[in-house]
N, C-alpha and C positions, 0 to 999 in steps of 0.2 A: 655238508654234501660227501657220498661214501663213494670209497675210490674199488674199480674193483680190473681183474683183467678184462670181462667182455662181459657185455648185457645184451642178452637177447628177449625181445619184444615182445609178444606174444605166445604164448604156449596152445594154438592147436597143432598140425600133423607139424606143418615146416616149426615150429619152433620148435618141440619137442624132438624133431630129428636132428637140427643143428644142435643144440643141446646136449643128445648123445654122442654126438661125431666130435663136439667139443671136449667132450669129459675124458673118451676114449685118445685125446689126442694131450691129454695131460692139465687141462683147463675146466677153470668150476666156476661155468658162468653162472649170473644172477640176470634169472629168469621172472623176466613181469609181465604179468596180465591184469585187465581188466575186468575179469568175467567174479562172479563168484564163487566158482568149482573150477572142475577141468572138466575138458570136455573143446573148447572152440566155439566151432557156430556150429555145434550138432547141437549144442543147448536150444537151444532157440531154432531149433527145427518143427515142421510140424508134427502132431503126435501121431498123425496116421502114416508118415511114413516109415514103414518098417524095413527092416534089417533086406530084406530081402528084392525088395522093391528102390535101393539106394543105386545109385549108379555106379558104385565103385569103393568098395574102404581096400586102402592096402595096409599090410601089418608096419607097427612104430617098427625099424632100425633093432632086434637082437633080441625083441620076444615077437612067435607065431603067436597068432590069433586062429583057433582052430573058424574055417569056412561051415555056413550052415547051422552055428550051432546056437545063434541068438537072431534066427530065420525071422521066426517072426514079432519079434521083440520092437518093440519102437526105436530107433536112429537116435533117437532123444534122450533116449535112457541107456545103450547100450553102448554106443561111442562112448560118452563122456565117465562109462562105469570102467573102461578099458583102457580111458586114456591116466584114469587116477590111476588105476592099479601101474600105468607102466610110469609114473612120475612117481609110486611108494617104492616100487621093486629097483626103477633107474638112482632110488634117490636125489632126482634134482630140486635146486632149492626152486621153488617158484612163489615167488611174494606176493601175493593176492589179497583185493580188488584193488591193482595199481591201474590208473589209466597216465598214459603217455601225452604231456600234452606239446612238448617239445621237445628236438636235436638240436645243440647247436657246438658248433666251435667254440672251444676251452684253450686253455693254454696248453703250451708244450704238442699240439696236436692231439688234446682227446679231444671227445665227446661229452658233452655233458648232458643226461635225461632227464631232463623237467619234469614230473608228476605229480599227480596229487597230492604224494605223500615224502616229499622231499626229490633230492637231485641225487642223480649218480653220475662220475665219471669213468672214463674207460678210453683205451687208445685202439677199442673196437668195438665196431656193436651189430648184432647179426635184428633186419626185421623182419617179423614175423608176423604181420597185424593184418592177411590177407583183405578180405571184402565186402564178406556178411554187414559192414554197421556203415555200408554204405551201397543201397539200393541203389539202381539207374531206374529215373521214373523220364522216358523220351518224352519229348514237349510235344502236341501236337494243337492242331486249331479246335475252341469252344470248348476244350479240358476243363474250363471253369464253370461255362452251364451245365456241365453234365448233368444232374437234376438224379442219376444214380449214385451208387459209391463204388468207388473205383481205390484199389488195394495193391500191392506190391508180391509180390510171390513171398517174401520175407518176411509177413503177417497171413500166410496161409497157415489155417489151422486147423484143414480138412471140410469134407464135404457136407454134413452134416448143413451150418450155415446158408446154404444155395439150396436148400431145398423149394421149389418152384421159381427160383430164378430164373431169371434171361441171361445167360452169363457171355461175354466173350473175353476170350485168351488171347493175351499177345504174346509171342514169341516162337521162338523156336530149336530152346536148347531141352534139356532136361526136367526142366522147374515144368514148363506146360505142358509136359508130357505127363508128367504128375498129376497135378491139376486138373488135366481129361480125362485120364483116368480113373480119376476117384466120381468127379463131378458129374460124369455123361452119367446118365441114366435116373440122378439126385434130383438135380438143375432141370427146369420147365426143357431148356435150348440152351445149345450151348453151340457158339462157332470161337476156331479156332483163325488166328488172322497174324501172319509174318509176311515180314519185308523183300526177305526171299524163299523161292522153293525150298522147299528140307530136304539133305541129303539122307536117304534111311540107308544105311552100310551094314551087307548079310555075311559080311567074315566073322571071321571069330576075334580079330583086331588083338594081335600079338601084340610080342615084345618089340620087334622090330617096327612092327604100324604107330605104336606109341612115342617110339623115341624118334621118330618123322614125327608123328605131329607136333610134338614139345620143339622141335627144332625149328617147324616153321614158325611156334612163335617166339621164339628164342631171337628170329631176325630180324624180330621186328622193334625187339626192348635194345635188342643190338643198338642198333638205328636212332635209337632217343625217340621213337613214336611208340604213344599208348598202345600197352597191346590187349591182342584180341583172347577171346578167349579160346579154350584148347579144342569144345564142342564146336566151335566157328571151323574151324581143318579138321575135326576128325567125320564131322557128319555123325546123323543118331544109330544106334545100333538097335539088337530088335528087344530090347531090354524090357523085363517084365512088364516096369509102367507101359509101356509102345506097344506091346501084345493086349492088354488089356484097351487102349485106349483103343487099339484096333479092335477090337472084338464090338466095342457099346458103337463105334459105326460114329467114335469121335475126330478122324485125324481125314475129315473134307474140307482139306486147306483152304482159304481165303485171301488175296493179297489184302495190303495194307493199305486201309484205310482209310477220306483225306485230312478228315477233321469228325471231332462228335458234334454231336446234335443235344439238345436239352434230352431227349430221350432213349438215343440209342449213336448209330453208329453210321459215316456214310462214305462213299467215293465220288470221286469225279465225277465219273460217266452217270450221277444221279441215281444208283441202286442206296439202298437205306434198309437198315438192317435195327431192328429195337433191341433195346437194351436196358437193364438193370443194375447192370452189375460190369464193371472191367477188369479184372486177374489182370496185370502187368507182370511178366512173365521174360522181365526183360533184362536179367541180369545185375552185375553189380559191377563195381568202380575199387581199382583198389583205395583202400584207407590207409592215405599217405600227407593227409596236413599238418600231421606234427614234425612233416618232416623241411616244412616251409622253411623254417633260418637259414639250410645248407643252403637253401634257389640250388637246385637241383635238376630242375625243369628245362630242356633242349625249347629249341624253338618249334621242332613238329609236337608239344604238351605231353613226353612222354619223360621218360628219365634211366639216359643212356647206360645200359647194361653188359658188362662183360660176362654172362656168364652167371655168376650172384654179384659180381663187383662192379660197384658203383664208379663209375669213371672220373666222375667228377670228386670223387672221397674213399680214397683206399679206404679209411680208417670204417670205411659203410658195406655191408652187403645186404641186399635185398633177399628173399625169399619168400615163397608166394605172391610173386608176383611174375604178372607173363606165365612164363611155362610152368611156375614149381604153384599158380595157385589152383592146379589139380592137382590130387591125390595123387596124378600117374609123376607129376611129377618133385612132388616135396623132398621125399627121401633124395632122391639123388643130389637137390639143389641143396637138401643139410649138409651133406657130406660137402659136397665143394663150397660151398660157407667157411667151413671146417676148416677144411685145407686153404682157403685162401685168410683167411684171421690168422692161422699158424707161422704163414708165408709174411702176414704183415709185423705180427708181433717178433719173428726173427730177424726179419730185416731191422727194424726198430730199436731191438735192444742192440744190432754191431753196431748202431751209427756212433760217432766218437765225441 
């Protein structure tokens, strides 16, 4: 077992931001990352998602990225390259590929991080595992009997494979907009269904509005409820992909269907729609199974967090959870987590 001051789990934006601020405060965190290389979830995005279509990429702390330089470059290439250069420039100690399997309480208030490459113990852990590895597939009756193809947005790799297909896209967020903007005009037919009517926002969504959106998501995690996505409280701005989907006539929204049939979907009023492909652009859940030994879940199903501080475990910070699961909040969360770690370790060292 290796001992260290701080372990950061995950090297996406929230993890790298946390590591940066921890180093600013004089710590040398060990960053464990499950991927083969830098980039976090961006390593797995569709090659058709170019940087000009991305919902938003915020600079990592300390290194400015010139806007528009990589506009037509696939995000799956541009963002990992940016993260790789950042890790090297900042001298961050990222150990990969290392898959974290568990975090448990050890002796003397330490947390023990168990991985497929051994164990690390530390008096403070920052968890930044994000959501990409936990795609959410909602259950609807008849799903098992549907004869066509079903895929989650996590498996979407561009429009070519949908040529001539009749496609139903489920979901009201940026992922659904991306899919619809690309497959409309390629697929034989598209339909867009959502549980709630979408809310389109036509303002510039400045800094104050972003902070308000993050605060709304924070209210839920502070109460121990499962977090909502930031997009669910911000609405949809008129981004590049939204404008493209509108221009192609792909945003004629239908209410959520009641069940799937063998050859499509159906509503309770008897309406039916033939389809041979369902794309579930239904979001992701927080990847926190490795924290189960700590028994952090509240009766409401979430983990109670004050800022980034886990209420039930003062040695643990959660970033990339709730409001910081978006690039809007990741850097701010990294700074807050580092401050909390400093406070926790200072109090610990002062104990008699």
